[in-house]
Steps between C-alpha positions, in 0.01 A plus 500: 500500500860555594688687227297334227528152649179360642520418871383147425827450304728638772341344807589138415871590488494645851284215629744244360796679659322530835410131499861406405397348166818636351506324164143605436576860602794512262289362218216746568727802535688416181175470309372826650815694419514366146136586438523853644862609441419871457263533791619739767376249758705226338806723532417564868443127538852442369649774715318472832427137440872442487505412868226244446682366196819465705301308759358289223847427360630420849213260557560326170871465578429363849264246348763402242769471768274281713434259216820517292755704699743728316804380309653814352667788683322746271163372621609558858610854414157567346330367814717715728436800275124447526526494877726804496255697283235436765738607781499144639869516582489256793315246286763540229775450759331179617487372143864592444615327819284191437549206267434712190790727592739225396408574139722808520840335483720809510534601864569867425176528299302340779657731759431810288133407473486425872662833585262692276196329653625565852555867419150535353360324808671763716757267657792728417754351740455150365497633142831677567649176634388313189639767268834485686508126426433582134794740493730243662403237243582733211 
């Protein structure tokens, strides 16, 4: 038993995540967390499981993008934020510079995001160049 939650209840969540059955993992984890909201393990699951949940959310978004694409700039910002939270800055830069990047219509906003991602990725020279462009456009 893990913090009052039987192992047999927790294991299927991790198995589903490991086997990339993301919808099933989300369903199982939601049921588990609603059934054991005060369990210390459930709290750890929320906290330390956050990385797994971010991966789960990223996987669900990728699947949605593959089948339906994205049509709103806010959805793109959420996707970039998910990648950023996982320190996948280069992946986020690829998304921003790809077809989906056209959802962000205001050039200054797009450049600010690009500069921030470059800085987090450690490419300070290129980030500085991008931020100089931002300043010139203001």
